[in-house]
C-alpha positions as CSV (number, residue, x, y, z in Angstrom):
1,M,-19.8,-100.8,-158.6
2,A,-16.9,-98.3,-158.2
3,R,-15.5,-99.2,-161.6
4,S,-18.9,-98.8,-163.4
5,T,-19.3,-95.4,-161.8
6,D,-15.9,-94.3,-162.9
7,S,-16.4,-95.5,-166.4
8,S,-19.7,-93.6,-166.7
9,E,-18.2,-90.3,-165.6
10,P,-16.4,-89.5,-168.8
11,I,-19.7,-89.9,-170.7
12,A,-21.5,-87.6,-168.3
13,V,-18.8,-85.0,-168.7
14,Q,-18.4,-85.4,-172.4
15,I,-22.0,-84.4,-173.3
16,P,-22.1,-81.1,-171.5
17,G,-18.6,-80.4,-172.9
18,R,-19.7,-81.0,-176.4
19,R,-22.7,-78.7,-175.9
20,W,-20.5,-76.0,-174.5
21,K,-18.1,-76.3,-177.4
22,K,-21.0,-76.1,-179.9
23,F,-22.5,-73.1,-178.1
24,R,-19.1,-71.3,-178.0
25,S,-18.5,-71.9,-181.7
26,T,-22.0,-70.6,-182.5
27,A,-21.5,-67.5,-180.4
28,I,-18.1,-66.8,-182.1
29,V,-19.7,-67.1,-185.6
30,L,-22.6,-64.9,-184.6
31,A,-20.3,-62.3,-183.0
32,T,-18.1,-62.2,-186.2
33,Q,-21.2,-61.8,-188.4
34,I,-22.4,-58.9,-186.3
35,V,-18.9,-57.2,-186.4
36,I,-18.8,-57.6,-190.2
37,L,-22.3,-56.2,-190.6
38,A,-21.5,-53.3,-188.3
39,I,-18.3,-52.4,-190.2
40,F,-20.1,-52.6,-193.6
41,L,-23.0,-50.4,-192.4
42,G,-20.6,-47.9,-190.8
43,F,-18.6,-47.6,-194.0
44,W,-21.8,-47.3,-196.0
45,D,-23.2,-44.6,-193.8
46,Y,-19.9,-42.6,-193.8
47,A,-19.5,-42.8,-197.6
48,T,-23.0,-41.6,-198.3
49,S,-22.8,-38.8,-195.7
50,Q,-19.8,-37.4,-197.5
51,N,-21.3,-37.5,-201.0
52,R,-24.8,-36.3,-201.8
53,A,-24.8,-38.1,-205.2
54,A,-23.9,-41.4,-203.5
55,A,-26.6,-40.8,-200.9
56,F,-29.2,-40.4,-203.7
57,M,-28.0,-43.4,-205.6
58,F,-27.4,-45.8,-202.7
59,G,-29.3,-44.3,-199.8
60,S,-27.8,-44.6,-196.3
61,P,-28.4,-47.0,-193.4
62,S,-29.8,-44.2,-191.3
63,A,-32.3,-43.1,-194.0
64,I,-33.3,-46.8,-194.5
65,A,-33.8,-47.2,-190.8
66,G,-36.0,-44.1,-190.9
67,F,-38.2,-45.4,-193.6
68,L,-38.4,-48.8,-191.8
69,G,-39.7,-47.0,-188.7
70,Q,-42.2,-44.9,-190.8
71,M,-43.5,-48.0,-192.6
72,A,-43.8,-49.8,-189.2
73,R,-45.8,-46.9,-187.7
74,D,-48.2,-46.5,-190.6
75,G,-48.7,-50.3,-190.8
76,S,-47.6,-50.7,-194.4
77,L,-44.6,-52.7,-193.4
78,W,-46.6,-55.4,-191.5
79,R,-49.4,-55.4,-194.2
80,D,-47.0,-55.8,-197.1
81,T,-44.9,-58.4,-195.3
82,Y,-48.0,-60.4,-194.5
83,V,-49.2,-60.3,-198.1
84,T,-45.9,-61.4,-199.5
85,G,-45.3,-63.9,-196.8
86,L,-48.7,-65.5,-197.5
87,E,-48.0,-65.7,-201.2
88,T,-44.6,-67.1,-200.6
89,L,-45.8,-69.8,-198.1
90,L,-48.6,-71.0,-200.3
91,G,-46.3,-71.2,-203.4
92,F,-43.6,-72.8,-201.3
93,F,-45.9,-75.6,-199.9
94,V,-47.7,-76.2,-203.2
95,G,-44.5,-76.2,-205.4
96,N,-42.5,-78.4,-203.0
97,F,-45.4,-80.9,-202.5
98,V,-46.0,-81.3,-206.2
99,G,-42.3,-81.3,-207.1
100,T,-41.3,-83.7,-204.4
101,V,-44.2,-86.2,-205.1
102,I,-43.3,-86.2,-208.8
103,G,-39.6,-86.5,-208.1
104,L,-39.9,-89.4,-205.7
105,S,-42.4,-91.1,-208.0
106,L,-40.0,-91.1,-210.9
107,W,-37.9,-93.5,-208.9
108,Y,-40.5,-96.2,-209.7
109,S,-39.7,-96.2,-213.4
110,R,-36.3,-95.5,-215.0
111,F,-38.1,-95.5,-218.4
112,V,-40.6,-92.8,-217.3
113,S,-37.8,-90.7,-215.8
114,R,-35.8,-90.8,-219.0
115,V,-38.9,-89.8,-221.1
116,V,-39.8,-86.8,-218.9
117,E,-36.2,-85.6,-218.4
118,P,-36.1,-83.2,-221.4
119,F,-39.4,-81.8,-220.6
120,V,-38.3,-81.0,-217.0
121,I,-35.2,-79.3,-218.4
122,A,-37.3,-77.3,-220.9
123,V,-39.7,-76.1,-218.3
124,G,-36.9,-75.3,-215.8
125,S,-35.0,-73.3,-218.4
126,I,-37.9,-70.8,-218.9
127,P,-37.3,-67.5,-217.0
128,I,-40.1,-67.1,-214.5
129,I,-40.6,-63.4,-215.4
130,A,-41.4,-64.5,-219.0
131,L,-44.4,-66.4,-217.7
132,A,-45.7,-63.5,-215.7
133,P,-48.0,-62.0,-218.4
134,I,-49.4,-65.4,-219.2
135,I,-50.1,-66.2,-215.6
136,I,-51.9,-62.9,-215.2
137,I,-54.1,-63.7,-218.2
138,W,-54.8,-67.2,-216.9
139,F,-55.4,-66.4,-213.1
140,G,-56.0,-62.6,-213.0
141,T,-54.2,-60.1,-210.8
142,G,-55.2,-61.4,-207.4
143,L,-53.6,-63.7,-204.9
144,I,-53.8,-66.8,-207.1
145,S,-51.5,-65.4,-209.8
146,K,-48.8,-64.6,-207.2
147,V,-49.1,-68.1,-205.7
148,A,-48.9,-69.6,-209.2
149,M,-45.7,-67.6,-209.9
150,S,-44.2,-68.7,-206.6
151,T,-45.2,-72.3,-207.2
152,L,-43.6,-72.3,-210.7
153,S,-40.4,-70.9,-209.2
154,V,-40.2,-73.8,-206.8
155,V,-41.6,-77.0,-208.4
156,I,-38.8,-77.8,-210.8
157,V,-36.1,-77.4,-208.1
158,A,-38.1,-79.6,-205.7
159,L,-38.5,-82.2,-208.3
160,V,-34.8,-82.4,-209.2
161,T,-33.6,-82.5,-205.7
162,S,-36.0,-85.1,-204.5
163,Y,-35.4,-87.3,-207.6
164,K,-31.6,-86.9,-207.0
165,G,-32.1,-88.1,-203.5
166,A,-34.2,-91.0,-204.5
167,V,-31.9,-92.4,-207.2
168,G,-28.9,-91.9,-204.9
169,V,-30.0,-94.5,-202.4
170,D,-27.4,-97.3,-201.9
171,P,-28.2,-100.1,-204.3
172,D,-26.9,-102.7,-201.8
173,Q,-29.5,-101.6,-199.3
174,I,-32.2,-102.0,-201.9
175,N,-31.0,-105.5,-202.8
176,L,-30.8,-106.4,-199.2
177,M,-34.5,-105.4,-198.7
178,R,-35.4,-107.4,-201.8
179,T,-33.7,-110.5,-200.6
180,L,-35.7,-110.1,-197.3
181,G,-38.9,-110.2,-199.4
182,A,-39.8,-106.5,-199.3
183,S,-42.1,-105.2,-202.0
184,K,-41.2,-102.3,-204.2
185,F,-43.6,-100.0,-202.3
186,Q,-42.1,-101.1,-198.9
187,I,-38.6,-100.3,-200.3
188,F,-39.9,-96.9,-201.4
189,R,-41.7,-96.1,-198.1
190,K,-39.1,-97.5,-195.7
191,L,-35.9,-96.8,-197.5
192,V,-36.1,-94.5,-200.4
193,V,-38.2,-91.7,-198.8
194,P,-36.2,-91.6,-195.5
195,A,-32.9,-91.7,-197.4
196,S,-34.0,-88.8,-199.6
197,L,-34.9,-86.5,-196.7
198,T,-31.4,-84.9,-196.7
199,D,-31.7,-83.9,-200.4
200,I,-35.4,-82.9,-199.9
201,F,-34.6,-80.6,-197.0
202,A,-31.6,-79.1,-198.9
203,G,-34.1,-78.3,-201.7
204,L,-36.6,-76.8,-199.2
205,K,-34.0,-74.4,-197.9
206,L,-33.1,-73.5,-201.5
207,T,-36.7,-73.0,-202.6
208,V,-37.5,-70.6,-199.9
209,G,-35.7,-67.9,-201.9
210,F,-37.2,-69.1,-205.2
211,A,-40.7,-69.0,-203.7
212,L,-40.1,-65.4,-202.5
213,I,-38.6,-64.3,-205.8
214,G,-41.7,-65.7,-207.6
215,A,-44.1,-63.8,-205.3
216,I,-42.1,-60.6,-205.7
217,V,-42.0,-60.9,-209.5
218,G,-45.8,-61.4,-209.5
219,E,-46.2,-58.2,-207.4
220,F,-44.0,-56.3,-209.8
221,M,-46.3,-57.2,-212.7
222,S,-49.6,-56.4,-211.0
223,S,-50.4,-55.7,-207.4
224,S,-51.7,-53.0,-205.0
225,E,-49.9,-54.4,-201.9
226,G,-47.0,-56.5,-200.9
227,L,-43.2,-55.9,-200.6
228,G,-42.8,-56.3,-204.4
229,H,-45.4,-53.5,-204.9
230,A,-43.6,-51.3,-202.3
231,I,-40.2,-51.8,-204.0
232,F,-41.6,-51.1,-207.5
233,K,-43.5,-48.0,-206.3
234,A,-40.5,-46.6,-204.4
235,G,-38.2,-47.3,-207.3
236,S,-40.5,-45.6,-209.8
237,L,-40.4,-42.5,-207.5
238,Y,-36.6,-42.7,-207.1
239,V,-36.9,-43.1,-203.3
240,I,-33.9,-45.4,-203.0
241,P,-33.8,-45.6,-199.2
242,K,-37.4,-46.9,-199.2
243,V,-36.5,-49.5,-201.8
244,F,-33.7,-50.8,-199.5
245,A,-36.1,-50.7,-196.6
246,A,-38.5,-53.0,-198.4
247,L,-35.6,-55.2,-199.4
248,V,-34.5,-55.4,-195.7
249,A,-38.0,-56.6,-194.9
250,T,-37.8,-59.2,-197.7
251,I,-34.4,-60.5,-196.5
252,A,-35.8,-60.7,-192.9
253,L,-38.8,-62.7,-194.3
254,A,-36.5,-65.1,-196.1
255,L,-34.3,-65.6,-193.1
256,I,-37.3,-66.4,-190.9
257,L,-38.7,-68.9,-193.3
258,T,-35.2,-70.6,-193.7
259,F,-34.9,-70.8,-190.0
260,I,-38.3,-72.5,-189.7
261,V,-37.3,-75.0,-192.4
262,G,-34.1,-75.8,-190.5
263,K,-36.1,-76.4,-187.3
264,V,-38.5,-78.7,-189.0
265,E,-35.5,-80.6,-190.5
266,R,-34.0,-81.2,-187.1
267,L,-37.3,-82.3,-185.8
268,L,-37.9,-84.8,-188.5
269,M,-34.2,-85.8,-188.7
270,P,-32.9,-85.8,-185.1
271,W,-29.7,-87.4,-186.2
272,R,-28.8,-84.1,-187.9
273,R,-28.5,-82.4,-184.6
274,Q,-25.1,-84.0,-184.1
275,L,-23.8,-82.5,-187.3
């Protein structure tokens, strides 16, 4: 009994020690990021305070903070963030669902994947802003057109990343399941889909930014609210600090959505917590 107790003690000590090392590493990284950001903002504020032309062209952190406070007090910050966030989320979910389903489905037939490959490349090469006038004609100037822009920004990336994950599955594992009598659908459901999750979630993190860009571009073209509308309106009036204030809100929205995707990834892929 004494030997089994002694042999279990290193394991009990090892787990808290690993957690502490991970926490310390995360804290050091966060502190370094904060210091770098503080130095950058300090230099930016000092440089613009010494030059009025630079202050007009680039704004200043203090002026940006002032506009953020003003926008928060009058409610425009929360309203515009909500509108852009809703458009981004809808486009993100629709684009990733459609792209992932198609990408994984292409694993079933190498012939079909080779046939559609040039069409996927052709659609993916079209600049999203070039489609904006057509999208407005098709769907109008309301929410649906912004969601369509966001969806189109996402779907090709989601398709390519999910297909890459599906075709990257170890052939030996597929052959093993075949020798055990598994059907093609069983191989797809129990091996291909789980093995593709790493690539799918990498695509999800990437497409958060693409979905947001699509929504912002749609708001540039035609909108009466949203962060894209705020950026366009402030830019047309040469209020540069307000442009940066809206950009700060946009960046914060992207970081929050990326953080949520990371949490969902760790929930569905618990083995990733050890990485």
